[in-house]
N, C-alpha and C positions, 0 to 999 in steps of 0.2 A: 470432593475437596472444597473446603470453605474458602470463599473469596474474601480477601481482606483489602480494604481501600488504602491506597498509598497517600493518605493525608500527611502533611507535615504536622508537627506538634501543634503549631498555631492554628492551622486549618481545622484540625480535629477539635481543639478546644473551642474555637469560634462557632463551629457547628453545634456543639453541645450547649453553648451559651444561648444560641438562637433557639434551640429546642426549649430551654428553660424560660427564656423571655416570652416566647409565643404561648407557652402553656400557663405561665405564671403559677407554677406548682413547685413543691419541694422535690428533691431528687427521689425521695422515697415514694411519693405519689406518682411521679413520672415512671418509676420502675413498675409500680403496681398496675398502671393503666396502659403502659406501652408494651409490656411483656418482656422488657430487657432488664435483666437482674441488676440490683443495686450495686453489687460488687463489680459487675462488668462496666457499669456506667462510670464508676470511680477509676477503674483500670483504664478506661478510655480517656478520662479527664487527665490522668497522670501520664498518659502515653506509655504505660507499661504493657499495653495490649493494643494492637491495631483493630480498628472497627471493621466488623464483618459487613458485607453488602446486605445480608439478611437483616441485621439490626439497624443499619442505616435506613433501609426502606421502612422498617417498623417505626422508627423515630420520626421520619419525614411524614408518614401518614398520621401519626399521633399529633404532631405539632403543626400540621397544615403547611408543610414546607414542600415546595415544588422540587422534587429530586432531579428533574431534568435541568434545573438551573446550575447544577454542579457538573463540571467536566471531569468525570471520575477516571482515575487511573488505578490500576490494581497492583498490589504488591506481590511480586513473584519471589517466594522464599525457597532457597535450596534447603533440602532436609539436612538438619544439623546432625552430623555423624558423631557418635560418642563411643568410647570404649566401654565394654561391659566386663569388668574384671571379675575374676574368681574371688571367693572370700578368703582374704589373707589377713594377717594382723594389721596391716596398714588400712585396709578397707574397714575392718572392725573398729579401728580407732576413729575413722571418719564417721561411722554410724553412731558412735558414742557422742561425738561432737554434735551431730545432727539431732540426736535425742536431747542434748542439753540446750543449746542456744540456737537450734536450727528451726527452719520452717519450710514446708513445701505448700505452694499455693495451687489450688485446684483450677483456678481460672486462668492465671497467667503462666502456670507451670514454672514458677520461680522456685529455685532451691537456694536458700540463703542461710548464712550464719551471721549473727549480730552480737557485738560486744561493746564494751565501753571504749569511747574514742581514744582515751589515753591509756588506761590500764591494760586493754587488750589489743592495742595497736600493733605491736610487734607480732603477737600470736596470729592475728587475723591476716596481716600483710605477708607473713612468711609461711606459717604452718597451714592455715586454712586455704590460702591461695594455692599452696602446693598440692593439697588434696585434690582439688578440682582439676588441676593441670596434669598431675601424674596419674591419678586413678582413671579419669574419664576423658582426658585429652581436650579439655575445655579451658578457655581463657576467661576467668571470671572478671567481673567489675567490682570495684571497691568505692564506696562513697561514705563520707562523714557527714552526718546531719544531726544537729543539736549535740547531744552527748553520746551519740551512738556511731559506731563504725560497722558497716555492713558489707559483706562479700557475697556476691550472688551470680547465678547464671539463670538463663531461661531455657528450659529444655523439657519438652513433653516426654521425650524418650528417657531422660534421666529420672524424672519423677515416677514414670511407670516402672522403670527397672528397679528403683529402690523400693517402691511400694509393693510391687508384685513379688519380688524376690525375697525381701526381708520383712515384709509386713509393716513397714513404717507408715503411719497414717498421713494422708494428705489433708491439710487443714489443721484444725485444732487437735492437739496431742493429748489433752487431759483425759484420763481414764481410757485412753486408746493405745498409748505407747507401751511397748513391752520389749524386753531384750530378746532377740530372736533365739529360738531353741538351739539352732546350730552354733550360736556363740556361747550360750550358757553351758553347753556340754563340753566345750573345749577350752581348757585353761590358757592355751596359747592365743585364744581369741578373746576371751572375756577380760583378760588383763589389759590389753590395749583399748578395749571398749571402755572399761572403767577409767582409763587414763583420759580418753577423749571426753568422756562425760564429766569427770572432775575438772578438767581444764576449762570447761565452759560453764558448768553448773555447780562447781564446788566452792568451798570457802574454808579458811583457816581462822580459828578464833582462840582466845584464851579462855580457860575454864577454871573457875574458882580462884581467879586472879594470878595463877602461877602456871597451871598446866596448859599444854597446847592440845586442842581438839580439832578435828576436821569433819566436814559434813558435805553431803550431796543432797541438794534439795529437789523435791518433786511433789506435785499435788496429786499424783496418781498412786493409790495404794498398791495395786498389783505391780507397778513398775518399781516402787520402793522395795517390795518383796523380792523382785528379781535382783536388784542391786545388793540387798542384804545376803541373798543366796550366793551370789558371786564372791562377795567379800568373805563369807563364811568358808567357801570352798578354797579360799586362799589362806585360810588359817586365822583370819581375823574374828573379832567378836563384836560385830556391829550392833548398835542400838537403832531399832526401826521405829521412829517417832511418827507423829501426825503429819508432818510436812517434810521430814528429812531423815536421812540415814547418817548416823554419826559413829565416829571412832573416838573413844575416850582414853583407852589405855595408852600410856605414854610410849611404851616400847612398840606398840602397834602403829601409832601415828608416825614414829620415826621409820619403822619398817615399810609403811605405805609409800613414803617418798623414795625409799631405796628400791622397792620392788616394782611399783607402778611407774615411777620416773615421770612425773608430770612435766609437760613442756612449757606451760604458760608461765612466763617469768613473774607475773604478779603473785602467783602462789608460791613460787620458789623464794622470792624476796620476803614475802610475808612469813613463811615458815621459818626462815633463818632469823628474822627479826624477833619473832615470838619465842623461838627456841633459845636465843641468846638472853632475852629478857627473863625467861624462866630460870635459866642457869644462874643469873645474878640474884634472883629472889631466893633460890634454894641455898645459895652460898652466903647470902647476906645475914 
């Protein structure tokens, strides 16, 4: 079992600043020469991760700090229990959300969903919060910083469960994210998955000044192919572009909102606005 030091936030930051002052090096060089990864150093700085005894000793040795000058106490953490639900439409929707604006961190074991602090506030505070609470029995934290609102939990068991069971990548998603086969094969699952994905990574625009179009963005070609396949299986005719999958046909755009039933109010408001504007243009 890894021993973690029970530093306060200030104590941990002060220790790291002493390491930096003693070495007179950048964090990147400190990482290279001490053997403590750069991502861990910044996780320690932000107190998103408690410092392990092993890395404390490494940093003391590197920076010439007497480790005996610290009266160390160790953090005793109870193992965080989580529910591991079976694959239902509700879980499929959460996985779509995670594929959109979600992230899983390999170092801190953070599972987070991030949105715009105003446009996505209601969705994050209600829908996303509810996913963590209902599906996994966890109480997430929510924070607003700059223009973003983030909902997150720290759980190694959750990141392992999601990654091992559904193949969701931990860390960067580009060219790694795919819709799980178990979801692609089941219409009752890929419809809510697309809902969650659209709620977080979707957009509604005007096309040719009068029509309404919608898109789901992704930088991963294989993932775009999965999205297009699901939409095709629902009877739509998607356009699979370089960075996004789009629906242009007006009847299909309207059907998408009827069939998929997005939950994010920003999309619902935007769709109604553009739909009404298009009606005025067509009758004008």
